[in-house]
TIDRENVO-61058 format. One record per atom (N, C-alpha, C, CB): x, y, z; residue in one letter. Coordinates in steps of 0.2 Angstrom, whole numbers, plus 2048, in hexadecimal, padded with zeros to 3 digits. Atoms other than C-alpha are relative to their C-alpha. Glycine has a CB too. Layout:
// residues N
XYZa...
//
This chain:
// residues 296
8067FC7FDm5E1E502C8m7FA7FA7FEm7FD8087FBm805807800g5D6E3F2C1g7F88057FFg8017FA809g8077FD804l5CAE4C2B7l7FD7FC7FAl8028087FCl801800806q5CAE442A8q7F77FD7FEq8067FB7FDq806803803g5B8E4229Fg7FB807805g7FF7F6803g8077FA7FEt5B1E522AAt8048077FCt7FD80380Dt7FE7FA802w5BCE5F2A0w7FC8067FBw8077FF7FDw8057FE805e5B1E6C299e8038067FCe7FA803804e7FD7FD807l5BFE7628El8067FD800l800808800l7F9803801s5CFE70287s8028027F9s7FF7F87FFs7FD7FA807f5DCE7A27Af8087FA802f80180E804f7F7804800l5ECE70274l8028077FBl8037F57FAl7FC7F97FEv5F7E7F274v8088007FDv80180280Bv7FA801801d609E8126Bd804804807d8028027F9d7FA7FE7F9k61AE86277k7FE807800k80A8007FEk8027F97FEd614E98272d7FA803803d8018037FCd8057FD7F9g602E9827Bg7F98007FAg80480C805g8057FF805r5FAE99269r7FB7F7800r8058037F9r805807800i5EAE8E268i8007FD7FAi7F8802801i801805807l5E8E7F25Bl7FC7FC7FEl8037FC800l808803801e5DBE7625Ee7FB803806e8007F6801e8057FF7FAg5CCE7726Bg7FA7FC802g7FD805800g8058037FEr5BFE6E273r7FC801806r8017FB800r8048007F9g5AFE70280g7FB8087FDg807801808g8047F9802a5A4E80280a804806801a7FB801803a7FD7F9800c5AFE8F27Dc7FD806801c8038017FBc8057FB7FEs5A0E9A27Bs7FF801807s7FA7FF7FCs8017FF7F9e59BE9728Be804803805e7FF7FA802e7F97FE7FBh5ACE99294h803804800h8057FD801h7FC7F7801l5B5EA728Bl7FD8027FAl8098007FEl8027FC806g5A9EAF27Fg8018007F9g800804801g7FD7FF805h5B0EA9270h7FF7F97FDh808802801h7FF805805s5ADE9D262s8067FC7FEs7FE8027F9s7FA8047FEl5B9E8E263l8048027F8l7FE7F8802l7FF7FE806q5BCE9224Fq804808802q7F88007FAq7FE7FA7FFs5C0EA4253s806801806s7F9803802s7FA8017FAl5CEE9F262l8067FC7FDl7FD7FA807l7FA802804i5DAE96254i802804800i8007FE7FBi7FA7FD802g5E9E9D254g801807804g7FF8017F8g7FF7F97FCk5E6EAA261k8047FF809k7F6803800k7FD8017F9s5F1EAA271s7FC7FE806s804805802s8068027FBf5E9EA1280f802803805f7FF7F9801f7FF7FA7FDf5F3EAD28Af7FB806803f8048037FBf8037FA7FFs5E7EBA288s7FA7FD805s7FE8057F8s8058027FDf5D9EB0292f8027FF805f7FC7FC7FDf7FC8017F9i5E5EAD2A1i7FF807803i8087FE7FFi8017FA7FCa5E0EBA2AFa80A803800a7FC7FD80Aa7FA7FC804s5EFEC72ACs8077FF806s7FF80B7FEs7FB8007F9d5F8EC62BFd8037F77FEd7F980180Ad7FF807800e5F9EB02BBe8038027F9e7FA7FA801e7FF804804r5FFEB22ABr80A8007FEr7FC8027FAr7FA803800p613EB22AFp8017FA802p804803804p8008057FEh60FEA32B9h7FF7FC7FBh7FD800804h7FE806802f609E9B2ADf8038007F9f7FA7FC7FFf7FA802806r615E9F29Fr8067FA804r8058097FCr7FB8047FDr621E952ADr7FC7FA800r802803807r804805801f614E892AEf8007FC7F9f7FB802802f800804807m614E8529Bm8077FE800m7FE8057F9m7FA801803g626E86299g8067FB803g8038067FFg7FF8057FEq629E782A5q7FD7F97FEq800802805q802806803i61FE6A29Fi8017FA7FEi7FF8007FEi7FA804803n62BE60297n8057FE802n8028027FBn7FC8037FAr635E5D2A6r7FE7FC803r802802804r8038057FCp635E4C2B0p7FD801804p8047FC802p8057FF7FEr62DE532BDr7FD806801r8027FD805r8047FB802a623E602B6a7F9801805a7FF7FE7F9a8057FF7FDk615E672BDk7F98027FDk801803804k8057FF807r604E652B4r7FB7FF802r8017FB7FBr8088007FEa5F6E682BEa800807803a7FC7FA805a7FF7F87FCa5F1E7B2C5a7F98027FFa8058077FDa8067FB7FFl5E2E872CAl8028077FCl7FF801808l7FF7FA806v5E1E932BBv7F9804800v8017FC7F7v8077F97FFs5D6EA42BCs8008017F7s803809805s8017FF807l5D0EA62A9l7FA806800l7FD7FA7FDl8067F87FFq5C6EB82A5q8007FF7F6q80580D805q8037FE806s5BBEBB296s7FB805803s7FD7F97FCs8047FB7FFa5B0EC8293a7F87FC803a8008037F8a8078017FEv59FEBB297v7FF7FD809v7FE7FA7FAv8028037F6g5A5EB42A8g805801804g8007F7802g7FC7FB7F9g5B2EC12B0g8067FA800g7FB800809g7FA8057FDi5C0EB62B9i7FD7F9802i803804806i8038057FAr5BBEA62BDr8077F8800r7F47FC7FCr7FC806801s5C6E972C2s7FE7FA7FEs802800806s801806803y5CAE882BAy8057FC803y8018007F9y7FB805801a5D2E772BFa8027FF7F8a7FD7F8803a7FD801808m5E1E752AFm8047F9802m8058077FCm7FC806801e5E9E662ABe8078007F7e7F77FA7FEe7FA802807a5F8E6429Da7FF7FA7FEa808801800a7FE806800q5F8E55294q8057FF7F8q7F97FB801q7FA802807a604E4E285a7FA8047F9a8017F27FEa8037FD807g5FFE58273g8027FB7FBg8028087FEg7FF803806r602E52262r8087FE800r7FE8057F9r7F97FF800s615E56264s803800803s8028027FDs7FD7FB7FBa621E5D270a7FF807801a806800800a8017F7801d61EE6F26Ad7F9800802d8008037F6d8057FA7FEd60DE6F270d7FA7F9805d7FB8057F8d8058037FCh601E6927Eh7F8802801h802801806h8077FE7FFw5EFE66283w800804808w7FA7F8800w8007FD7FBl5E9E7228Fl7F97FC804l8018067FEl808800800m5D9E6B298m7FD803807m7FE7F87FEm8027FE7FCf5CDE742A3f7F97FD804f8028057FFf8068037FEs5C0E702B0s7FC806805s8007F9803s8017FB7FCr5B6E7B2BBr7FF7FF808r7FA8027FCr7FF8037F9n5B8E6E2CBn808801803n8007F7800n7F97FC7FEt5C6E772D2t8037FD807t7FE809802t8018007F6s5C5E6E2E5s80A7FF800s7F87F5804s7FB8027FDq5D6E642E0q8078047FDq8007F9800q7FE7FD802a5E0E712D8a803805805a7FD8017FBa7FD7FA7FBe5F0E7C2DEe7FD8057FBe808801802e7FF7FB803g5F2E8F2D9g8058007FDg7FF804803g7FB7FF804l5FDE932CBl806802803l7FE8057FBl7FC7FC7FEd607E9F2D7d8017FD807d7FE8077FFd7FD8047F8d608E912E5d8037FD7FFd7FD7FC804d7FC804805l611E852D8l809800803l7FF8047F7l7F9800800d625E832DBd8008017F9d8047FA804d8007FF805l626E8B2C9l8088027FEl7FB8047FFl7FB7FF803p638E8C2BFp7FF8067FCp8027FB7FEp7FF7F9804v63CE9E2B7v7FF7FC7F9v808805801v7FF801807v63AE9B2A4v8028057FCv7FC7FD7FEv7FD7FB805m647EA4298m7FF7FC7F8m80B802802m80380280Ai63FEA1285i8078027FFi7F98077FAi7F9801805e64DE9E277e7FC8097FDe8007F67F9e8007F9806e64EEB126Ce7FB7FE7FCe8088007FAe804800805g643EAA25Eg7F8801803g8027FA7FCg8088027FDq633EA4269q801809805q8017F4807q8007FA7FBf637EB5274f7FE8067FAf808801804f8037FB805l635EC0264l7F98007FEl8017FF7FBl807802800r624EB625Er7FC802804r7FF7FA800r8048017FBl61EEB726Fl7FF80A802l8047FA807l8017F9800v622ECC26Fv7FA8027FBv8078057FFv8037FD807e619ECE25Ce7F87FD804e8047FB7F7e809803800m608EC2263m7FF805805m7FD7F8803m8027FC7FAa607ECE273a7FF8057FEa804800806a7FF7FA802a60CEDF269a7F57FE7FCa8098037FAa808800806a5FBED825Da7FB800803a7FE7F97FCa8078037F8q5EFED426Bq801806804q8037F8808q8007FA7FDa5F4EE5274a7FC8057FEa806802800a8047F9803q5E8EF4275q806805801q7F7803805q7FD7F87FDe5F8F0027De8057FD7FEe7FF804809e7FA801801s609F00279s8047FB805s803806800s7FC8047FBl616EF3283l8058027FFl8007F9801l7F67FD7FFd629EF7289d8037F77FFd80380580Bd7FC805802l635EEC282l808802802l7FF8007FAl7FC7FD7FBt643EEC290t8067FB7FEt7FD801809t7FC803800t655EE528Dt807800807t8008017FAt7FE7FF7F9i660EE329Di8077FC7FEi7FA7FE807i7FB8027FEe671EDF2A0e802800809e8048057FCe7FC8017FAv678ED72B1v806800801v7FE7FB802v7F8802801g68BEDD2B2g8027FA806g804808802g7FD8067FBg68CED22C2g8027F97FDg7FB7FF806g803804801l685EC32BAl8047FF7F7l7F7801801l7FA800808s68FEC52A7s8048017FFs8008047FCs7FA7FF7FEd69EEC92B0d7FF7FD806d804806801d8038037FAt69DEBD2BEt809803806t7FE7F47FFt7FD7FE7FEr6ADEC62C3r801807803r8037FE7FDr8037FB7FBr6A5ED52CAr7FF7FC806r7FA8037FDr8038017FCl6A0ECA2D6l8037FA804l7FA7FF7FEl7FA8077FCa6B0EC02DEa7FF803807a80B8017FDa8027FF7F9g6AEEBC2EEg7FA7FD802g800806801g805806800m69EEB32ECm7FF7FA7FDm7FA8017FFm804804802k69AEA32EBk7FB7FD7FBk7FF800804k8057FF802s694E9B2DEs7F87FD801s8027FE7FBs8078017FEd683E942E5d7FF806802d7FD7FB806d8027F77FEe682EA62EAe7FF8037FAe807805803e8027FD807i684EAD2DAi7FB7FB7FCi8068007FCi807802805a676EA02D3a7FB802802a7FE7F87FFa8037FD7FCa66BEA32E1a7FE8097FEa8047FF805a8027F9802f66BEB72DDf7FD8007F7f808803800f801801806e66BEB12CBe7F78017FEe8047F97FFe8078047FCr65BEA82D0r7FA807800r8037FC80Ar8047FC7FFs654EB62D7s7FE8087FAs804801808s7FF7FD804v657EC22C9v7FB7FE7F9v8068007FFv805802805g64EEB72BCg7F8801803g8027F87FFg8078037FCe63EEB32C9e7FF80A7FFe8017FC80Ce8007F8802t640EC82CAt7FD8027F9t8088037FFt8017FF806l63FECA2B7l7F97FC7FDl8077FD7FEl807805802s631EBD2B5s7F9805803s8007F7805s8037FC7FDn626EC72C2n7FD8057FAn802802805n8017FA805s628ED52B6s7FD8017FBs8058027FDs7FE801808a627ECF2A4a7F87FE7FDa8067F97FDa807802800h616ED029Ch7FE7FA7FDh7FC8057FDh8038087FFe60DEBE29Ce8087FC802e7FB7FD7F6e7FB806800g61EEB72A0g8078037FAg7FC7F77FFg7FD802806i627EBC291i808804800i7FB8027F9i7F97FF7FDl63AEBB294l8057FD7FEl8017FF805l7FA804802s64BEB628Fs804804801s8007FE7F8s7FA7FF7FEs65CEB5292s8077FE7F9s8017FB806s7FD803804p667EB5282p8067FC801p8018047FCp7F9804800a678EB3289a7FE80280Ba8098057F9a8017FF7F7r67BEB32A0r801808802r8077FA805r8007FA7FDg677EC32A8g7FD8057FAg808801803g8067FA806y66CECA298y7F97FD802y8017FF7F6y806802800y65AECA297y7FB8067FDy7FF7FE808y8047FB804n64DECF28Dn7FA800803n7FE7FF7F7n8078017FEl63AED3292l7FC8067FFl7FF7FD806l8057FD803l62AEDA28Bl7FC802809l7FB7FA7FAl8038017FBh622EE129Ah7FB8067FFh805800807h8067FB800d613EEF29Ed805807800d7F97FF807d7FE7FB800p619F0329Cp800803807p7FC8037FCp8037FC7F8a611F072ACa8077FE805a7F77FB804a7F87FF7FAk622F002B5k8057FF7FBk8017FA806k7FA800805g630F052AAg8067FD802g8028067FEg7F9803801g640EFE2A6g805802807g8048037F8g7FE7FD7FAa647F092B3a7FE7FB806a7FE808800a8028027F9a63EF032C1a8017F77FFa7F7802802a80080A800i641EEF2BCi8097FF801i7FB7FB7F6i7F88017FEa655EF42BCa7FF802808a8058067FBa8007FD7F9q651EFD2CDq8007F9805q7FA805802q8048077FDd648EEB2D2d8077FD800d7F97FC7FCd7FB8037FDl658EE22CFl806802803l8027FD7FCl7FA8017FCt664EEB2D6t7FD801809t8078087FDt8048017FAs657EEA2E6s8017FA803s7FA8017FFs800806800v659ED72E4v808800801v7FD7FD7F9v7FB801801a66CED92E2a803801809a8038057F9a8007FE7FAs66BEE12F4s7FF7FD805s7FD802800s8038067FCq664ED42FCq8047FA7FFq7F97FF7FEq7FA8067FFh672EC92F8h807801800h7FF7FA7FBh7F97FD7FDg680ED42FDg8038037FAg8067FC804g7FC7FE808i684EDA2EBi7FF8097FFi7FC7FA7F7i8027F8802n685EEC2E9n7FE8057F8n807803801n803800804a67FEF72DDa8078017FAa7F9805800a7FA800805a691EF92D3a8017F97FEa808804804a7FE809805q694EE62D2q7F97FE7FDq8027F7808q806805802v682EE12CDv8018037F9v7F8802806v8017FF807g684EED2BEg7FA8007FBg8037FB7FEg807800804v673EEF2B8v7FE8067FDv7FA7FD803v8017F9806v671EF92A7v7FA7FD7FCv8078027FBv805802803h661EF829Eh7FE8067FBh7FB7FE805h8017FF803a65AEFE28Ea7F77FF7FEa8057FF7FEa809800803t645F02289t7FF8027FBt7FB804804t8027FD806m63EF03279m7F87FE801m8057FC7F8m807803801s629F02278s8007FE7F8s7FA807803s804803803v61FEF826Dv7FA8007FEv8017FC801v8057FD800a612EFE265a7FA7FC7FDa8028067FEa805807804p602EF1260p8028007FAp7F68007FFp7FE80180Aq605EEA250q8068017FEq7FD8047FBq7F97FF801t617EEA251t8017FA7FBt806800807t7FE806803s61EEE0245s8067FA802s8018037F9s7F88067FDl62BED1248l8058037FEl8027F97FCl7FB7FD803a638ED923Da801808806a7FE8027F6a7FE7FA7FBn636EEA246n804800807n7FB803800n7FE8017F9i638EE2257i8047FE802i7FD7FE803i7FB804802r646ED8252r8038057FFr8007FB7FBr7FB7FC800e64FEE824Ee7FF806806e8018017FAe7FE7FB7F9t64AEF225Dt8027FC805t7F8805804t7FD8057F9l650EE326Al8067FF7FCl7FA7F8804l7F77FE801g661EE525Fg804804801g8038007FBg7FE7FA7FEv662EF6261v801802808v7FB8047FEv7FF8007F6m661EF4275m8057FB801m7F77FD806m7FA8037FFq66CEE5274q808804800q7FF7FB7FCq7F87FC800k67BEEE26Fk801806804k8018037FBk7FF7FA7F7r677EFB27Cr8037FD804r7FA803805r7FF8037F9m67CEF0288m808801800m7FD7F7801m7F88007FFp68EEF128Fp8057FA7FDp801800808p7FE807801g693EDF28Bg7FF7FC7FAg7FE7FD806g803802806y68BEDE27By8037FB7FCy7FF8057FDy7FE806807q68DECF270q7FC7FD7FCq8047FA802q807800803d684EC9262d7FE7F8801d8018017F7d8048057FEw679EBB268w8007FA7FAw7F8803802w802805807d675EB3255d8077FE801d7FE8057F8d7FA804802q687EAF253q8067FE808q8048047F9q7FD8037FDp691EA225Cp807805803p8017FB7FBp7F97FD7FDa69FEA9267a8077FC7FEa8007FF809a7FA802801r6B0EA6261r8057FD803r8018047FEr7FA8067FAp6BBE9626Cp804806802p8077F87FDp7F87FE7FEk6CBE9F273k8057FB7FEk802801807k7FB805803m6D9E9726Cm8057FD806m8058047FBm7FC8037FCr6E3E8C279r8088037FEr7FF7F8801r7F87FF803e6F6E8F27Be8057FD7FBe804800806e7FC803807g6FBE81271g7FD8007FCg8027F9800g8047FD807q6EFE85263q8068067FEq7F6805802q7FB7F9801m6F8E96263m8077FD7FFm801804807m7FA7FF802a709E8E264a7FF7FB7F9a8067FD806a801803808a704E82256a7FF8047FAa7FA7FC7FEa7FF7FA806i700E9024Ai8048047FFi7FD804801i7FA7FB800l70EE9B24Dl8067FC7FDl802802808l7FA804804g719E8A24Bg7FF7FD7F9g8027FA804g80080580Al710E84239l8038077FCl7F47FE7FCl7FF7FA805g711E9A234g809801800g7FC808804g7F97FF800a724E99239a8037FB7FAa8047FD808a7FF802804f726E8B22Ff7FF8017F8f7FF7FD802f8057FD808m71CE9221Em806805800m7F58037FFm7FA7FC802l729EA0220l8067FE7FFl800805804l7FB804801g737E96220g8007FD7FAg8017FB804g7FF805808v731E8B211v8008067FAv7F87F97FDv8007FC805i72DE9C207i809803800i7F9804801i7F87FE7FFa740EA220Ea8047FE7FAa8047FE807a7FE809800i747E92207i7FF8017F7i7FB7F8804i8027FF808a73EE941F6a8048077FDa7F7800800a7FD7FC802v743EA61F3v8078017FEv7FF803804v7F9801801w755EA11F6w8057FD7FBw8017FE803w7FD806806m756E941EAm7FE8057F9m7F97F6800m8017FD803m74EE9F1DFm8068057FCm7FB801803m7FA7FD802i75BEAB1DFi8087FF7FEi800803804i7FA805802l76AE9F1DDl7FE7FD7FBl8017FA804l802801807h762E991CCh7FE8067FBh7FB7FA801h
//
């Protein structure tokens, strides 16, 4: 964008969106002093309908061809919703970035106009983000776990080509990303998803959206096999309780597995034969030893 020197606000944020440092007239633009902003989630100042897009923007900025500039709507009690040109710059480490803001918006594209990939955050980060969202929420949010059986067991989709299944999987991710509160979405294993969302659109409605998406790809309800479980997350819910809630819901999924434990690799036929052979050899040794003891 080439706006260096004209930035009105800048914030160093970590990968969870937490503000680490800042510069500029924060009180004028956001209605808070810089000191009071440290440690808070920057997502709370992004217009609500742009938050999933902003999560996707932040999730891709370390990629080689990353989008690093966009038009962003910031909201505050003092200024309402105002547009800013934003550019991401390298931070102090790979896990943080400077976000620079200017009121000169003539050269920027909107977040929703950018071709941004769906971001699936890892489970530890997902739990932290749910905790942060609960800490800032005025009302309860919903936490939903979903299994898309056609993706967790692709044998259900026999007859579909791999690129057709991949296209369906992308559509599932995009649908869930658009429903997720602030884009808080994870996929602990293929076909399984966790998302935080507004209770106004419940887990059943989100599951129905996925069934509709499947039909657009020529997949019927039996093949797609969408199953979900939803629980409420009250404001100020602790990380331990969120983890416990998530664990309870994941165990309700038909294809549940403990994603904290690595899957045991299946033994090949050669390995099985070797083990059986070794077992037979050991039994032979024992038999000979017993026979020798009888003779003596």
